[in-house]
N, C-alpha and C positions, 0 to 999 in steps of 0.2 A: 272807214269800216266797210263800206260797200266793196272795196277792192278785196278785203279779206274774205268776205262772203263769196265773191265770185271765184276766188282761188280754192276754197275749201267748202263747197256747197254741201257735201255729204255730212259734214260736221255741223255747220251753222244752221241749216234749215231745220233739221230735227231739234236742235238745241233751242232755237227760238220758239218752235211749236210747243215744246215741253214747258218752256217758261210761260208762254201764253196760257196754257192749260192750268199750270200751277196758279197763276194769277187769278184765273176765273174761279178756281176752287177756293182760294183764300178769300176772294171778294164775297162769294156766296156765304162762306162760313161767318165772316164778319157781319154781313148784312143780316143773317139770321139772329145774330146777337144784338141787333139794333144799331150797328155802326153804319155810317155813311162813308164810302170809300172814294177817294179821289186818286186818280193816277195822272201825273203830269210828266211828260218827257223832259229831261234836263234842258234840252235846247229850247223848249217852249217856256220853261221857267225863266231862262236867261233873256229870251226875246220878248216874251209877253207876260211878264211877271204880274202886272196889274190885272190882266184878264184872268189869270189863275186865281189870284187873290179875291177878285170879285166873285168868282164861282163859290169859293169857300165862304165868304161873308154872306152871300145870298142864301146859301144853305143854312147857315147859322141863324140868320134872321127868320127864315121860314120855320125852323125848329122852335125858336123862341116864341113865335106867334101861336103855336099849337098848344 
């Protein structure tokens, strides 16, 4: 994927920036409604699944204690 970004930077850089802005807006909207938002990169889920799962379980346990 890095090779594609290097070849077509005019397309990829603005696209990624728009995606990040959209994600921030969506996260804020969901948080305002009381949701907790997790974002995990696909490669992190594959390599560190238990770490991602622990983050979710920890959040659920904290919510349960409240």
